MIGU-653944 format. One record per residue (C-alpha): x negated, y negated, z. Coordinates in steps of 0.5 Angstrom, whole numbers. Layout:
<pts>
+-------+-------+-------+
!    xx !    yy !    zz !
+-------+-------+-------+
!     X !     Y !     Z !
...
+-------+-------+-------+
</pts>
This chain:
<pts>
+-------+-------+-------+
!    xx !    yy !    zz !
+-------+-------+-------+
!   166 !  -224 !  -244 !
!   171 !  -218 !  -242 !
!   178 !  -221 !  -239 !
!   178 !  -227 !  -243 !
!   185 !  -226 !  -246 !
!   188 !  -225 !  -238 !
!   183 !  -232 !  -237 !
!   187 !  -235 !  -242 !
!   194 !  -232 !  -241 !
!   193 !  -235 !  -234 !
!   191 !  -242 !  -236 !
!   197 !  -242 !  -240 !
!   202 !  -240 !  -235 !
!   199 !  -246 !  -231 !
!   198 !  -251 !  -236 !
!   203 !  -250 !  -241 !
!   198 !  -250 !  -247 !
!   202 !  -250 !  -253 !
!   197 !  -248 !  -259 !
!   193 !  -242 !  -262 !
!   186 !  -239 !  -258 !
!   181 !  -235 !  -263 !
!   174 !  -232 !  -260 !
!   169 !  -228 !  -264 !
!   163 !  -225 !  -263 !
!   158 !  -220 !  -267 !
!   163 !  -219 !  -272 !
!   168 !  -217 !  -268 !
!   175 !  -222 !  -267 !
!   176 !  -221 !  -258 !
!   182 !  -226 !  -258 !
!   187 !  -229 !  -264 !
!   193 !  -231 !  -260 !
!   199 !  -236 !  -260 !
!   202 !  -240 !  -255 !
!   209 !  -245 !  -255 !
!   212 !  -248 !  -260 !
!   211 !  -250 !  -267 !
!   218 !  -254 !  -267 !
!   221 !  -255 !  -260 !
!   227 !  -258 !  -262 !
!   229 !  -251 !  -266 !
!   224 !  -247 !  -262 !
!   220 !  -244 !  -268 !
!   214 !  -241 !  -264 !
!   207 !  -242 !  -265 !
!   203 !  -236 !  -269 !
!   196 !  -235 !  -270 !
!   197 !  -236 !  -278 !
!   201 !  -243 !  -276 !
!   197 !  -249 !  -278 !
!   195 !  -255 !  -274 !
!   192 !  -262 !  -275 !
!   184 !  -262 !  -273 !
!   184 !  -270 !  -272 !
!   177 !  -272 !  -271 !
!   175 !  -264 !  -274 !
!   176 !  -267 !  -280 !
!   170 !  -271 !  -279 !
!   165 !  -264 !  -281 !
!   169 !  -263 !  -288 !
!   168 !  -270 !  -289 !
!   161 !  -269 !  -288 !
!   160 !  -263 !  -291 !
!   164 !  -266 !  -297 !
!   159 !  -273 !  -298 !
!   153 !  -267 !  -297 !
!   156 !  -263 !  -303 !
!   155 !  -269 !  -307 !
!   148 !  -271 !  -305 !
!   146 !  -264 !  -307 !
!   150 !  -265 !  -314 !
!   145 !  -271 !  -315 !
!   152 !  -277 !  -314 !
!   150 !  -280 !  -309 !
!   145 !  -280 !  -303 !
!   143 !  -280 !  -296 !
!   140 !  -287 !  -298 !
!   146 !  -289 !  -302 !
!   148 !  -297 !  -299 !
!   156 !  -297 !  -298 !
!   155 !  -304 !  -301 !
!   152 !  -301 !  -308 !
!   160 !  -298 !  -308 !
!   164 !  -302 !  -305 !
!   163 !  -308 !  -309 !
!   166 !  -314 !  -306 !
!   171 !  -310 !  -301 !
!   170 !  -310 !  -293 !
!   165 !  -316 !  -293 !
!   162 !  -315 !  -286 !
!   159 !  -308 !  -287 !
!   152 !  -310 !  -288 !
!   148 !  -309 !  -294 !
!   143 !  -305 !  -291 !
!   149 !  -299 !  -288 !
!   147 !  -293 !  -292 !
!   151 !  -287 !  -292 !
!   146 !  -283 !  -287 !
!   147 !  -288 !  -282 !
!   155 !  -287 !  -283 !
!   155 !  -280 !  -282 !
!   150 !  -281 !  -276 !
!   154 !  -285 !  -273 !
!   149 !  -290 !  -273 !
!   152 !  -295 !  -278 !
!   154 !  -301 !  -273 !
!   160 !  -303 !  -277 !
!   166 !  -305 !  -273 !
!   171 !  -299 !  -272 !
!   179 !  -300 !  -273 !
!   180 !  -295 !  -268 !
!   175 !  -296 !  -262 !
!   174 !  -292 !  -258 !
!   170 !  -295 !  -253 !
!   176 !  -300 !  -252 !
!   178 !  -295 !  -246 !
!   186 !  -295 !  -250 !
!   190 !  -289 !  -249 !
!   190 !  -285 !  -254 !
!   197 !  -285 !  -254 !
!   198 !  -293 !  -256 !
!   200 !  -295 !  -263 !
!   194 !  -298 !  -265 !
!   195 !  -299 !  -273 !
!   196 !  -306 !  -275 !
!   200 !  -303 !  -282 !
!   206 !  -299 !  -282 !
!   203 !  -291 !  -282 !
!   208 !  -290 !  -287 !
!   203 !  -295 !  -292 !
!   197 !  -290 !  -291 !
!   198 !  -285 !  -297 !
!   191 !  -286 !  -299 !
!   184 !  -287 !  -298 !
!   185 !  -294 !  -302 !
!   190 !  -296 !  -297 !
!   186 !  -296 !  -290 !
!   182 !  -303 !  -293 !
!   187 !  -306 !  -290 !
!   186 !  -303 !  -283 !
!   178 !  -303 !  -284 !
!   177 !  -310 !  -286 !
!   176 !  -316 !  -280 !
!   172 !  -311 !  -276 !
!   165 !  -316 !  -274 !
!   159 !  -311 !  -273 !
!   157 !  -308 !  -267 !
!   149 !  -308 !  -268 !
!   144 !  -307 !  -273 !
!   144 !  -301 !  -278 !
!   140 !  -295 !  -275 !
!   139 !  -298 !  -268 !
!   143 !  -293 !  -263 !
!   149 !  -289 !  -263 !
!   156 !  -291 !  -263 !
!   161 !  -286 !  -265 !
!   166 !  -289 !  -271 !
!   172 !  -287 !  -274 !
!   171 !  -293 !  -280 !
!   165 !  -290 !  -282 !
!   167 !  -284 !  -284 !
!   173 !  -287 !  -288 !
!   169 !  -291 !  -291 !
!   165 !  -285 !  -293 !
!   172 !  -282 !  -296 !
!   172 !  -289 !  -300 !
!   165 !  -288 !  -303 !
!   165 !  -281 !  -304 !
!   172 !  -283 !  -308 !
!   168 !  -288 !  -312 !
!   162 !  -284 !  -313 !
!   167 !  -279 !  -317 !
!   173 !  -282 !  -319 !
!   177 !  -277 !  -315 !
!   182 !  -277 !  -309 !
!   178 !  -275 !  -303 !
!   182 !  -269 !  -301 !
!   181 !  -266 !  -308 !
!   173 !  -267 !  -306 !
!   175 !  -264 !  -300 !
!   179 !  -258 !  -302 !
!   174 !  -257 !  -308 !
!   167 !  -257 !  -305 !
!   168 !  -255 !  -297 !
!   176 !  -251 !  -298 !
!   174 !  -246 !  -303 !
!   167 !  -244 !  -303 !
!   169 !  -243 !  -296 !
!   176 !  -239 !  -297 !
!   179 !  -244 !  -293 !
!   186 !  -243 !  -297 !
!   190 !  -246 !  -291 !
!   187 !  -252 !  -290 !
!   188 !  -259 !  -293 !
!   191 !  -266 !  -292 !
!   199 !  -265 !  -290 !
!   204 !  -271 !  -289 !
!   206 !  -272 !  -283 !
!   213 !  -274 !  -285 !
!   214 !  -268 !  -290 !
!   214 !  -263 !  -285 !
!   214 !  -256 !  -288 !
!   215 !  -248 !  -285 !
!   208 !  -246 !  -281 !
!   206 !  -253 !  -279 !
!   206 !  -254 !  -272 !
!   209 !  -261 !  -271 !
!   205 !  -266 !  -266 !
!   208 !  -267 !  -259 !
!   206 !  -273 !  -255 !
!   212 !  -272 !  -250 !
!   217 !  -266 !  -248 !
!   220 !  -267 !  -254 !
!   217 !  -274 !  -258 !
!   213 !  -272 !  -264 !
!   207 !  -276 !  -266 !
!   210 !  -279 !  -273 !
!   209 !  -286 !  -271 !
!   203 !  -286 !  -268 !
!   198 !  -284 !  -274 !
!   197 !  -285 !  -281 !
!   202 !  -281 !  -285 !
!   196 !  -278 !  -290 !
!   190 !  -277 !  -287 !
!   183 !  -279 !  -290 !
!   175 !  -278 !  -288 !
!   176 !  -279 !  -280 !
!   182 !  -274 !  -279 !
!   188 !  -272 !  -281 !
!   186 !  -265 !  -284 !
!   190 !  -259 !  -283 !
!   188 !  -252 !  -281 !
!   189 !  -245 !  -278 !
!   184 !  -241 !  -273 !
!   183 !  -236 !  -279 !
!   180 !  -241 !  -283 !
!   176 !  -245 !  -278 !
!   173 !  -239 !  -277 !
!   172 !  -238 !  -284 !
!   169 !  -245 !  -285 !
!   163 !  -243 !  -279 !
!   162 !  -237 !  -284 !
!   161 !  -241 !  -290 !
!   157 !  -246 !  -287 !
!   152 !  -242 !  -284 !
!   151 !  -238 !  -289 !
!   150 !  -244 !  -294 !
!   156 !  -242 !  -299 !
!   158 !  -250 !  -298 !
!   151 !  -253 !  -298 !
!   144 !  -250 !  -298 !
!   142 !  -247 !  -291 !
!   136 !  -253 !  -292 !
!   141 !  -258 !  -292 !
!   145 !  -255 !  -287 !
!   139 !  -255 !  -282 !
!   138 !  -263 !  -284 !
!   146 !  -264 !  -282 !
!   145 !  -260 !  -275 !
!   139 !  -263 !  -273 !
!   139 !  -268 !  -267 !
!   139 !  -275 !  -269 !
!   142 !  -278 !  -263 !
!   143 !  -276 !  -256 !
!   149 !  -278 !  -252 !
!   148 !  -277 !  -245 !
!   156 !  -279 !  -244 !
!   158 !  -273 !  -247 !
!   153 !  -269 !  -245 !
!   151 !  -267 !  -252 !
!   147 !  -270 !  -259 !
!   149 !  -271 !  -266 !
!   147 !  -270 !  -273 !
!   151 !  -271 !  -278 !
!   157 !  -270 !  -278 !
!   157 !  -265 !  -272 !
!   156 !  -265 !  -265 !
!   151 !  -261 !  -261 !
!   150 !  -257 !  -255 !
!   143 !  -253 !  -254 !
!   144 !  -248 !  -260 !
!   151 !  -250 !  -261 !
!   155 !  -253 !  -266 !
!   161 !  -256 !  -265 !
!   167 !  -260 !  -268 !
!   172 !  -263 !  -264 !
!   179 !  -268 !  -265 !
!   183 !  -272 !  -260 !
!   189 !  -276 !  -262 !
!   196 !  -277 !  -261 !
!   199 !  -270 !  -261 !
!   193 !  -267 !  -263 !
!   188 !  -263 !  -259 !
!   182 !  -259 !  -262 !
!   175 !  -255 !  -260 !
!   171 !  -251 !  -264 !
!   164 !  -249 !  -263 !
!   159 !  -244 !  -267 !
!   154 !  -241 !  -263 !
!   149 !  -235 !  -265 !
!   154 !  -230 !  -266 !
!   159 !  -232 !  -263 !
!   165 !  -238 !  -265 !
!   171 !  -240 !  -261 !
!   177 !  -244 !  -263 !
!   182 !  -248 !  -260 !
!   188 !  -251 !  -263 !
!   193 !  -255 !  -260 !
!   200 !  -259 !  -262 !
!   199 !  -263 !  -256 !
!   194 !  -268 !  -254 !
!   190 !  -265 !  -249 !
!   193 !  -259 !  -249 !
!   186 !  -256 !  -252 !
!   181 !  -259 !  -246 !
!   182 !  -254 !  -240 !
!   182 !  -247 !  -244 !
!   176 !  -250 !  -249 !
!   172 !  -251 !  -242 !
!   173 !  -245 !  -239 !
!   172 !  -241 !  -246 !
!   165 !  -245 !  -246 !
!   164 !  -242 !  -238 !
!   165 !  -235 !  -241 !
!   162 !  -236 !  -247 !
!   155 !  -239 !  -243 !
+-------+-------+-------+
</pts>
């Protein structure tokens, strides 16, 4: 993996990448470097400790939160969504289970359907983004989308499913979802700089997301995220996450093996999917892509690498090249 810094530097110069790249192998950090600006207007540079939004990278933490609740007997993979939803979201079928939702095999309609082919920078939310301050607020967004197919029939990536999982976790415990993620995932992993932040309350050390040269994504995404996206983290915390997952500090290793066993082939992505995690060979991946956010992290054997960016597509050229370098 010699020369990785020079290769990354060259790609950054070519693409104008903004964000952080970290590569670790066999207990050594081979690269941890920041590029670009966290705040372009004030010319505040990104640092290796800057917090970035992870978009759908959040789903891995959601899945582990649900798995931790299952370990505690609060709910199970066979728990039906209807048993906790009551009369809410009536278009979700009675047969849909937690496992279906985790595996993207529920067939429920998606408020952000990626099969629709819309640009990720479109304004798609049917309510003002500032009104989405809690998981319960998403009920208006989730409602009214008819199912695509019967549960279990096939894979279809579904953002709504992960918001529903957050809602089920809240109703099963009586606690806000952000607290559950913090207590059940971030605390045991030592992820002190990871959590859900409001996009309209920018703070020091947090990168703004950019959809243009100077325009931010504040009007594109919910003001406060939930189960399908919106958590913020650092490259160091993402590395700590993988270490905690694969030493059984969040859920037992038997549960980790269950979650990282393939449930679906996704040939259009050249990947497979488990319960909350993408799979490629022996590698386990999380990734996120949204207006003003791009993120990819990979754990494979003794190596982990992560690319966090505060632009819409900035992570992908570097992620592809690092994947080639690391095999």
